[in-house]
C-alpha positions as CSV (number, residue, x, y, z in Angstrom):
1,M,111.9,-77.9,-33.0
2,R,114.7,-78.8,-35.4
3,L,114.0,-80.3,-38.9
4,I,117.0,-83.5,-39.3
5,K,117.4,-84.9,-43.1
6,L,117.4,-88.5,-43.1
7,P,119.0,-90.4,-46.0
8,G,115.8,-91.2,-47.6
9,G,115.1,-87.8,-48.4
10,R,112.3,-87.4,-45.3
11,D,112.7,-84.2,-42.8
12,V,111.7,-84.9,-39.3
13,Q,111.3,-83.0,-36.5
14,K,114.2,-84.1,-33.8
15,N,112.8,-83.9,-29.9
16,R,114.1,-81.7,-27.7
17,P,114.3,-82.3,-23.9
18,A,112.5,-79.2,-23.7
19,V,109.2,-80.7,-24.5
20,H,109.2,-83.1,-21.7
21,R,110.7,-80.5,-19.2
22,R,108.3,-80.6,-16.1
23,L,106.2,-78.1,-15.4
24,R,107.4,-75.5,-12.9
25,L,104.9,-73.5,-11.1
26,S,105.5,-71.1,-8.3
27,L,102.9,-72.0,-5.1
28,R,103.9,-68.0,-3.9
29,K,101.3,-67.2,-6.4
30,L,98.2,-68.6,-4.4
31,K,95.3,-66.6,-3.4
32,P,95.9,-65.4,0.1
33,G,92.5,-65.9,1.2
34,N,93.0,-69.9,0.7
35,R,92.3,-72.1,3.3
36,W,95.2,-73.7,3.3
37,V,97.3,-70.5,2.8
38,V,96.2,-69.0,5.9
39,T,95.8,-72.0,8.1
40,A,99.9,-72.7,7.6
41,G,100.1,-69.1,8.9
42,K,98.5,-70.1,12.5
43,I,101.1,-72.5,13.3
44,P,104.4,-71.0,15.4
45,W,106.3,-73.2,12.8
46,D,109.8,-72.2,14.7
47,D,108.6,-74.0,18.3
48,V,107.5,-76.9,16.2
49,E,111.0,-77.3,14.5
50,R,112.5,-77.3,17.8
51,G,110.5,-79.4,19.3
52,Y,110.4,-81.8,16.6
53,A,114.6,-81.9,15.8
54,A,114.7,-82.7,19.8
55,G,114.0,-86.3,18.8
56,F,116.5,-86.8,16.5
57,V,119.8,-87.8,16.7
58,N,122.9,-86.0,13.9
59,N,123.8,-89.1,12.6
60,G,121.6,-90.7,9.8
61,A,119.6,-89.5,6.6
62,P,118.1,-86.2,6.8
63,A,114.2,-86.8,8.0
64,H,111.3,-84.8,6.5
65,P,110.8,-81.3,7.6
66,A,108.7,-80.5,10.6
67,R,106.0,-78.9,8.5
68,M,105.7,-81.4,6.1
69,A,105.4,-83.9,8.7
70,L,102.5,-82.5,10.9
71,D,100.5,-80.8,8.1
72,T,100.1,-84.1,6.0
73,L,98.7,-85.3,9.5
74,I,96.2,-81.9,9.8
75,A,95.1,-82.4,6.3
76,R,94.3,-86.1,6.7
77,Q,92.1,-85.2,9.9
78,V,90.6,-82.8,8.1
79,L,89.8,-83.8,4.7
80,S,88.8,-87.1,6.3
81,V,90.4,-89.6,3.8
82,P,92.4,-92.6,4.3
83,D,96.2,-92.5,3.9
84,E,96.4,-93.7,0.3
85,E,93.8,-91.0,-0.6
86,L,95.6,-88.0,0.6
87,C,98.8,-88.7,-0.8
88,S,96.8,-88.9,-4.2
89,Q,95.0,-85.4,-3.3
90,V,98.4,-84.1,-2.6
91,A,99.9,-84.7,-5.7
92,E,97.0,-83.0,-7.3
93,N,96.3,-79.9,-5.1
94,P,98.8,-76.9,-5.3
95,C,97.0,-75.6,-2.3
96,L,97.9,-78.6,-0.3
97,Q,101.3,-78.5,-1.3
98,F,102.0,-75.2,0.0
99,F,100.4,-76.2,3.3
100,I,103.1,-78.9,3.3
101,G,105.8,-76.7,2.7
102,L,106.5,-77.4,-1.0
103,K,107.6,-74.4,-2.7
104,E,107.1,-75.4,-6.3
105,F,104.5,-77.4,-7.7
106,A,105.4,-81.3,-7.8
107,G,103.4,-83.8,-9.8
108,E,103.9,-86.3,-7.0
109,C,103.2,-86.4,-3.3
110,P,107.0,-86.6,-1.5
111,V,105.6,-88.7,1.0
112,G,104.1,-92.3,1.0
113,A,101.3,-94.0,2.7
114,S,103.2,-95.9,4.8
115,T,105.2,-92.8,5.9
116,L,102.2,-91.4,7.3
117,V,102.4,-94.2,10.4
118,A,105.9,-92.9,11.0
119,F,104.7,-89.6,11.3
120,R,101.9,-90.3,13.7
121,K,104.5,-92.3,16.0
122,R,106.7,-89.3,15.9
123,F,104.3,-86.6,16.9
124,N,102.6,-88.5,20.1
125,D,99.1,-87.1,22.0
126,E,101.9,-84.5,23.8
127,D,103.4,-83.6,21.3
128,V,100.5,-82.2,19.3
129,S,99.0,-80.7,22.5
130,R,101.9,-78.5,22.8
131,V,101.7,-77.9,19.2
132,N,98.0,-76.9,20.0
133,D,98.7,-74.9,23.1
134,S,101.5,-72.7,21.1
135,T,98.9,-71.9,18.6
136,L,96.3,-70.9,20.6
137,A,98.9,-68.6,22.3
138,K,100.2,-67.2,19.4
139,A,96.2,-66.3,18.0
140,R,95.7,-64.8,21.3
141,A,99.1,-62.6,20.9
142,E,98.0,-61.7,17.9
143,T,94.5,-60.8,18.9
144,T,95.9,-58.9,21.7
145,E,98.0,-56.7,19.7
146,G,95.5,-56.0,16.9
147,G,93.0,-55.0,19.6
148,T,90.1,-57.3,18.6
149,D,88.4,-60.2,20.2
150,D,87.2,-63.3,18.8
151,G,84.0,-63.3,20.5
152,G,84.2,-66.4,22.7
153,G,81.7,-68.1,25.2
154,G,82.5,-65.6,28.2
155,A,80.1,-63.4,29.6
156,G,80.6,-59.5,30.7
157,G,84.2,-60.1,30.8
158,E,84.5,-63.6,32.7
159,A,87.0,-66.3,31.9
160,T,84.8,-69.4,31.6
161,M,85.6,-72.8,31.3
162,A,83.2,-75.4,29.6
163,L,84.5,-79.4,30.5
164,D,83.0,-82.6,29.4
165,A,84.1,-86.1,28.2
166,T,83.1,-88.4,25.7
167,A,84.4,-92.0,24.1
168,A,85.7,-92.2,20.5
169,P,85.0,-95.7,18.8
170,S,87.4,-97.6,17.0
171,D,87.0,-99.3,13.9
172,I,86.5,-102.8,15.4
173,A,83.9,-104.9,15.7
174,C,83.0,-107.5,18.6
175,P,80.5,-110.2,17.8
176,P,78.9,-112.4,20.5
177,G,80.8,-115.6,19.6
178,H,84.4,-114.4,19.6
179,Q,85.7,-117.4,20.7
180,A,85.6,-118.8,17.4
181,F,87.7,-116.2,16.0
182,E,90.1,-116.8,18.8
183,R,90.5,-120.6,18.1
184,G,90.9,-119.7,14.8
185,E,94.1,-117.2,15.7
186,A,95.6,-120.0,17.7
187,V,95.5,-122.7,14.9
188,A,96.8,-120.4,12.4
189,G,99.7,-119.2,14.3
190,A,100.2,-122.8,15.3
191,R,100.4,-124.1,11.5
192,H,102.3,-121.0,10.4
193,R,105.1,-122.1,13.1
194,H,104.4,-125.5,11.6
195,H,105.5,-124.8,8.0
196,L,108.6,-123.1,9.0
197,R,109.7,-126.3,9.8
198,P,109.1,-128.8,6.5
199,G,109.1,-132.5,7.6
200,R,106.7,-131.7,10.7
201,R,103.2,-131.9,9.1
202,E,102.8,-135.2,10.8
203,E,102.7,-133.8,14.0
204,A,99.6,-131.6,13.5
205,Q,97.4,-134.6,11.6
206,G,95.8,-135.5,15.2
207,I,94.2,-132.3,15.9
208,P,90.0,-132.3,15.1
209,A,88.9,-129.2,13.5
210,K,85.3,-129.4,15.0
211,G,85.2,-126.0,16.8
212,P,83.7,-124.0,13.6
213,G,81.3,-126.5,13.2
214,D,80.2,-126.3,16.5
215,Y,80.0,-122.7,16.5
216,L,78.1,-122.4,13.2
217,R,75.5,-124.6,15.0
218,W,75.3,-122.3,17.6
219,P,73.9,-118.9,16.3
220,K,71.4,-121.0,13.7
221,P,68.1,-121.6,16.2
222,K,66.3,-118.3,17.2
223,K,65.8,-119.0,20.6
224,R,68.7,-119.3,22.4
225,G,68.3,-120.1,26.3
226,A,71.0,-119.6,29.1
227,K,71.5,-123.3,29.1
228,M,72.4,-123.7,25.5
229,M,74.8,-120.2,25.4
230,R,76.8,-122.0,28.6
231,A,77.3,-125.1,26.6
232,A,78.4,-123.7,23.2
233,M,80.7,-121.4,24.9
234,R,82.2,-124.5,27.4
235,R,82.9,-126.4,24.2
236,Q,84.6,-123.5,22.3
237,L,86.4,-122.8,25.6
238,A,87.8,-126.6,25.6
239,Y,88.8,-125.8,21.6
240,V,90.8,-122.8,22.6
241,R,92.4,-124.8,25.6
242,R,93.6,-127.7,23.4
243,D,95.0,-125.4,20.4
244,L,96.9,-123.2,23.3
245,C,98.8,-126.5,24.6
246,Y,99.4,-127.8,21.2
247,V,101.0,-124.5,20.5
248,S,103.1,-124.4,23.2
249,R,104.2,-128.1,23.1
250,L,105.3,-127.3,19.6
251,A,107.3,-124.3,20.1
252,K,109.0,-125.9,22.8
253,R,110.0,-129.3,21.0
254,C,110.3,-128.7,17.2
255,L,110.4,-125.3,16.3
256,P,112.3,-122.1,16.9
257,E,111.8,-119.3,19.0
258,L,108.7,-117.6,18.5
259,T,108.7,-113.7,17.0
260,R,107.5,-110.4,19.1
261,V,104.2,-110.7,17.3
262,Q,103.5,-114.1,17.3
263,R,104.6,-114.2,21.0
264,Q,102.3,-111.1,22.0
265,R,99.3,-113.0,19.9
266,Q,99.6,-115.8,22.0
267,E,99.8,-113.8,25.1
268,T,96.7,-112.2,24.2
269,V,94.9,-115.3,23.3
270,G,95.7,-117.3,26.7
271,A,94.5,-113.8,28.3
272,R,91.0,-113.5,26.4
273,F,90.7,-117.4,27.3
274,A,91.4,-116.8,31.2
275,Q,88.7,-114.0,31.3
276,Q,86.4,-116.3,29.2
277,L,86.6,-119.3,31.7
278,F,86.3,-116.7,34.7
279,M,82.8,-115.2,33.6
280,Q,81.7,-118.9,32.7
281,E,82.8,-120.4,36.2
282,N,81.7,-117.6,38.0
283,K,78.5,-117.1,35.9
284,T,78.9,-113.3,35.3
285,R,79.2,-111.2,32.3
286,S,82.1,-108.7,33.2
287,V,85.5,-109.1,34.2
288,P,87.7,-106.2,35.0
289,G,90.2,-105.1,31.7
290,R,88.3,-107.4,29.4
291,I,89.7,-107.9,26.0
292,V,87.6,-107.1,23.2
293,S,89.8,-107.2,20.1
294,L,92.7,-109.5,19.6
295,P,94.6,-107.1,16.8
296,Q,93.9,-104.2,19.5
297,P,94.1,-105.7,22.8
298,W,94.2,-102.3,24.4
299,V,90.8,-101.1,23.3
300,R,88.3,-101.5,26.0
301,P,84.6,-101.2,26.6
302,I,83.0,-98.1,27.9
303,V,79.6,-98.2,29.1
304,R,78.0,-94.5,27.9
305,S,74.0,-95.4,28.1
306,K,73.5,-93.5,25.0
307,A,70.7,-94.0,22.8
308,R,72.5,-95.3,19.7
309,A,75.2,-97.8,21.9
310,N,75.1,-98.3,25.1
311,T,78.3,-99.5,24.9
312,E,81.4,-98.3,22.8
313,L,84.5,-100.1,22.2
314,G,87.1,-97.3,22.0
315,V,89.1,-94.5,23.7
316,K,87.6,-92.2,26.1
317,A,88.8,-88.2,26.2
318,H,88.4,-85.5,28.1
319,A,88.4,-81.8,26.8
320,S,88.1,-78.3,28.1
321,T,87.1,-75.0,26.5
322,D,87.6,-71.2,27.1
323,D,86.4,-68.2,26.2
324,N,86.8,-68.0,22.7
325,G,85.7,-71.9,22.2
326,M,89.4,-73.2,21.6
327,A,89.3,-76.7,23.0
328,R,92.3,-78.5,24.8
329,A,92.7,-82.3,25.4
330,D,93.1,-83.0,29.0
331,R,93.6,-86.9,29.4
332,V,93.1,-89.6,26.9
333,G,93.0,-93.1,27.7
334,F,91.7,-96.7,27.4
335,G,89.5,-97.8,29.8
336,P,86.9,-95.6,31.8
337,F,87.4,-93.0,34.4
338,N,85.7,-90.6,36.1
339,E,85.7,-87.4,34.8
340,S,84.8,-85.2,38.0
341,E,88.1,-86.1,39.3
342,L,89.7,-84.0,36.2
343,L,88.1,-80.5,37.0
344,K,91.1,-79.0,38.3
345,V,93.4,-79.9,35.8
346,P,92.5,-77.8,33.2
347,A,91.8,-75.1,35.8
348,E,95.4,-75.4,37.1
349,E,96.9,-75.2,33.4
350,L,94.6,-71.8,32.8
351,H,96.3,-70.7,36.6
352,R,99.9,-71.7,35.3
353,R,99.2,-69.9,31.6
354,E,97.6,-67.0,32.7
355,G,97.7,-66.4,36.4
356,I,94.0,-66.2,36.9
357,W,91.8,-69.0,38.1
358,P,88.3,-69.0,36.3
359,D,85.2,-67.0,37.1
360,R,83.0,-69.9,36.1
361,V,82.8,-73.5,35.2
362,L,80.2,-74.6,33.2
363,V,79.8,-78.8,33.9
364,D,77.2,-81.5,34.3
365,R,75.8,-83.3,37.2
366,I,78.5,-85.6,37.3
367,Y,81.2,-82.9,38.0
368,R,79.3,-81.3,41.3
369,T,80.9,-83.5,43.9
370,R,81.6,-81.8,47.4
371,A,85.2,-81.9,46.8
372,N,84.9,-80.1,43.7
373,T,82.5,-77.7,45.2
374,A,84.7,-77.1,47.8
375,W,87.8,-76.5,45.6
376,C,85.9,-74.3,43.6
377,A,84.6,-71.9,46.4
378,E,88.2,-71.6,47.9
379,R,88.8,-70.1,44.5
380,S,86.1,-68.0,44.4
381,T,85.0,-69.7,41.0
382,R,81.3,-70.2,40.2
383,L,80.3,-73.9,39.3
384,S,77.4,-74.2,37.1
385,G,74.3,-76.4,38.0
386,P,71.6,-75.8,40.5
387,M,71.9,-74.2,43.6
388,L,72.8,-76.2,46.7
389,G,70.5,-75.8,49.9
390,R,67.2,-74.3,50.0
391,R,65.7,-72.1,47.7
392,P,65.5,-68.3,48.9
393,K,62.0,-67.0,49.4
394,D,62.5,-64.1,47.5
395,D,60.5,-64.6,43.9
396,E,62.6,-62.5,42.1
397,A,66.7,-64.6,43.3
398,N,64.4,-67.4,42.4
399,R,63.9,-66.2,38.4
400,Q,67.5,-64.8,38.5
401,A,68.9,-68.1,39.5
402,K,66.7,-70.3,37.2
403,A,67.5,-67.9,34.5
404,T,71.8,-68.4,35.5
405,E,71.3,-71.9,35.2
406,R,69.3,-71.9,31.6
407,K,72.3,-69.3,30.3
408,D,75.1,-71.7,32.2
409,A,73.5,-74.9,30.3
410,A,73.2,-73.3,27.0
411,D,76.9,-71.8,26.9
412,R,78.1,-75.5,28.1
413,N,77.0,-76.4,24.2
414,V,80.4,-75.2,23.3
415,V,82.2,-78.3,24.5
416,E,79.5,-80.4,22.8
417,R,80.2,-78.5,19.9
418,V,83.6,-79.6,19.8
419,F,82.9,-83.0,20.2
420,G,80.4,-82.8,17.5
421,A,82.4,-81.5,15.0
422,A,85.5,-83.7,16.0
423,K,83.5,-86.5,15.3
424,R,81.5,-85.6,12.5
425,A,84.1,-84.2,10.3
426,Y,88.0,-84.8,11.9
427,G,88.0,-88.8,12.2
428,M,86.9,-89.0,15.7
429,D,83.8,-91.6,14.9
430,P,85.4,-94.0,14.0
431,V,89.4,-93.9,14.7
432,R,90.9,-95.8,12.0
433,A,94.5,-95.8,13.7
434,R,95.0,-99.1,14.9
435,L,98.2,-98.8,17.5
436,E,97.7,-97.9,20.7
437,E,99.9,-94.7,20.4
438,T,98.7,-93.6,17.5
439,I,94.7,-93.9,18.4
440,K,95.6,-91.2,20.8
441,T,97.5,-89.0,18.4
442,V,94.7,-88.8,16.3
443,I,92.5,-87.8,18.9
444,A,94.9,-84.6,19.7
445,L,94.8,-84.2,15.9
446,A,91.2,-84.0,15.7
447,I,91.2,-81.4,18.3
448,L,94.0,-79.4,16.6
449,A,91.8,-79.5,13.3
450,Y,89.0,-78.0,15.2
451,N,90.7,-74.8,16.4
452,L,92.5,-74.6,13.3
453,K,89.2,-74.2,11.6
454,K,87.7,-72.1,13.9
455,L,91.0,-69.5,13.8
456,T,90.8,-69.4,9.9
457,T,86.9,-68.8,9.7
458,A,87.6,-66.1,12.3
459,S,90.7,-64.8,10.3
460,L,88.8,-64.8,7.0
461,C,85.8,-63.1,8.9
462,L,87.9,-60.8,10.2
463,C,89.3,-60.3,6.3
464,L,85.7,-59.7,5.1
465,E,84.6,-56.7,7.2
466,L,87.5,-54.9,7.0
467,Y,87.0,-55.1,3.3
468,L,83.6,-54.1,3.5
469,A,84.8,-51.3,5.9
470,L,86.9,-49.8,3.3
471,I,84.7,-50.2,0.9
472,R,82.1,-48.0,2.6
473,R,84.5,-45.6,3.7
474,L,85.8,-45.0,-0.1
475,S,82.1,-44.8,-1.2
476,T,81.6,-42.1,2.0
477,T,84.2,-40.3,0.4
478,V,83.5,-40.4,-3.0
479,C,79.9,-39.6,-2.1
480,R,81.2,-36.3,-0.4
481,V,83.6,-35.2,-3.3
482,I,80.5,-35.7,-5.6
483,C,78.3,-33.2,-3.1
484,L,81.0,-31.0,-3.2
485,A,81.3,-30.8,-7.1
486,R,77.2,-30.0,-7.2
487,A,77.2,-27.8,-4.3
488,D,80.2,-25.5,-5.9
489,K,78.5,-25.6,-9.6
490,A,74.7,-24.8,-8.3
491,A,75.5,-22.6,-5.5
492,T,73.4,-24.3,-3.2
493,P,74.4,-27.0,-0.4
494,V,73.0,-30.7,-1.4
495,L,73.6,-33.1,1.1
496,I,73.6,-36.7,0.0
497,G,73.4,-39.5,2.8
498,V,74.7,-42.7,2.5
499,T,74.5,-45.9,4.7
């Protein structure tokens, strides 16, 4: 500080810019064993950068680096926090800033919460799957060069593959009386477009608002018969039909063209009305492609027959695991599909990637069709499950067959472990993304985050084993030196064993 003299005779200290200068902390001095540091080294960034740069044209402002875009999405899945909370944690945590590619510590997050939505659009599910394959290929190459094995699910050197499918529920609600909400959406859209043109309010004065009152009177009774439910639904359908007709007339006569969002919302309400009218007239409770959410019309009900929920509203994902327990997403789609038709997909991908067919495929009963059994028999692949045909008369053969079935059922739990960890820790239950393409991206990111966690844990365990082995070797060497010194001094051999 430098003292300056004021006219009154007082000495004050002049503030210099160095006092308010931001602290510059290099992120290269972080601990090598930090989980974020180890995880960042598992991804082949050269391949990611090439694929990421192919989606841009060289005529605009420079985009964020691929490492920053992808690692922020991975960190969000690992931490299971909203976008705003992730930006706050990145601003406070130097390890997270190193993980996303920064060289020095900064007191703020380099990206905003809305930018993460753009990142999820840039990395679709296919791009994330390619990054996952590249990461696993890099880990396998490093394992082969090091002469070690990660210890997977294979038995006796067999190429093992486990398959299964699950449903990832979306963060939506489907109340039983959603027709009232649809009517509210139609009226809200009509009033919104009506307010665009002042002076036309008299055209909307003649619409009575009886729909909400009728709907509120319906759930009050504790016992509701089928006749009462059909009558209430019929009245709600009449209100929705009236509002849709009013919106159409108003848009044609006195208002400008509808926007894209308004047009999509009106089409969704019309399609939902047609489905409910079909179920009302045909006295059925199901319809193909049933819409259960207006903001997310692509979400479909998936019958799971589980103890917690018979039907889940979300996306269905099919995944497979290899010998080391690493997972890959084979198909992610809205609506139900038969997972037995996807047995050939991961097996053919394994043959294309490594040139071999799996020795055994661990599946549940739904995969054991005649077509899948014949396809596996042609390639000398054993399909898990009970033996087909008559049991052999030899008791020893029966015991071996049953032991093999039990072992296959136990080894198949590796794919269940993937789904459990992805739902519990990596944001698959529920999926909080709202767009159709970003929901698929979140599923693929959850699988990638699981693999990175497994690779990071294996690396840390390997480093610990090498450290302990080095300590044992040094201890043995020191003990031998001490023994030799004592033997020379006493002229008698002294043996000290160290375990």
